[in-house]
Legacy VTK file of the C-alpha trace (Angstrom):
# vtk DataFile Version 3.0
C-alpha trace
ASCII
DATASET POLYDATA
POINTS 95 float
6.466 7.986 5.514
3.169 9.772 5.223
3.855 11.533 2.080
5.824 8.344 0.470
1.820 6.430 1.226
0.179 9.474 -0.711
2.678 9.724 -3.699
2.161 5.576 -4.042
-1.302 6.036 -3.518
-1.615 8.730 -5.947
0.200 6.859 -8.500
-2.541 3.707 -8.136
-4.788 6.330 -8.978
-2.995 7.323 -11.861
-2.616 3.627 -13.074
-6.461 3.233 -12.576
-6.779 6.084 -15.174
-4.306 4.727 -17.566
-5.888 1.108 -17.454
-9.498 3.186 -18.405
-7.852 4.144 -21.974
-7.299 0.647 -22.912
-4.225 0.848 -25.414
-1.861 0.788 -22.380
-3.780 -1.162 -19.641
-1.323 -4.305 -19.486
1.791 -1.815 -19.052
-0.419 0.307 -16.009
-1.621 -3.060 -14.417
2.199 -4.244 -14.092
3.335 -0.706 -12.934
0.252 -1.122 -9.963
1.501 -4.366 -9.445
5.306 -2.904 -9.098
3.884 -0.283 -6.539
1.935 -2.856 -4.347
5.186 -4.477 -3.871
7.349 -1.032 -3.336
4.425 -0.276 -0.903
4.655 -3.422 0.941
8.355 -3.927 1.349
8.588 0.277 2.416
5.381 1.127 4.658
5.272 -2.671 5.733
8.921 -2.550 7.027
8.268 0.914 8.316
5.348 -0.235 10.254
6.949 -3.397 11.911
9.620 -1.902 13.126
8.341 1.439 14.344
7.735 2.366 17.738
9.706 -1.051 19.241
8.077 -3.750 18.634
7.252 -6.225 20.977
7.944 -10.137 19.336
4.248 -11.326 20.646
2.898 -8.179 18.844
4.713 -8.462 15.830
2.352 -10.744 14.192
-1.028 -9.094 14.866
0.729 -5.765 13.548
1.387 -7.202 10.486
-1.960 -9.065 9.907
-3.826 -6.230 10.974
-2.032 -3.197 9.296
-0.305 -4.418 6.316
-2.103 -7.295 5.455
-5.455 -5.502 5.095
-3.696 -2.579 2.899
-1.669 -5.641 0.778
-5.012 -7.722 0.453
-6.931 -4.521 -0.679
-4.434 -3.237 -3.005
-3.809 -6.809 -4.828
-7.640 -6.187 -6.251
-6.682 -4.847 -9.192
-9.017 -1.831 -9.964
-9.833 -1.638 -6.185
-6.388 -1.404 -5.087
-5.868 1.658 -7.390
-8.492 4.030 -6.193
-8.514 3.038 -2.341
-5.824 5.003 -0.071
-4.849 2.020 1.435
-0.831 2.662 2.013
-2.475 6.509 3.486
-4.629 5.104 5.580
-2.320 2.387 6.891
0.700 4.673 7.983
-2.488 6.703 9.378
-3.233 3.646 11.523
0.184 3.841 13.926
-0.273 5.586 16.916
2.340 7.804 17.524
5.309 7.457 19.886
LINES 1 96
95 0 1 2 3 4 5 6 7 8 9 10 11 12 13 14 15 16 17 18 19 20 21 22 23 24 25 26 27 28 29 30 31 32 33 34 35 36 37 38 39 40 41 42 43 44 45 46 47 48 49 50 51 52 53 54 55 56 57 58 59 60 61 62 63 64 65 66 67 68 69 70 71 72 73 74 75 76 77 78 79 80 81 82 83 84 85 86 87 88 89 90 91 92 93 94
């Protein structure tokens, strides 16, 4: 999952550099939004269901790890340059 998160973050960084060209900026922003939702579904689902979720802990797990990553990723240029999905995967305790 770490490799998938890193790929999503690197593609987001590529979208940032494409956005700087000006000509393809709208295309890069749309692709960046698609990446954000892919990250939310894939990595958010993995974080939610990894480690045998206890029902009372589901809400706190979603809000702290996935919610913060998605909040940062939803800010147009900040989300492109920050490795939020990789950090969210790294924050999941092993076991």
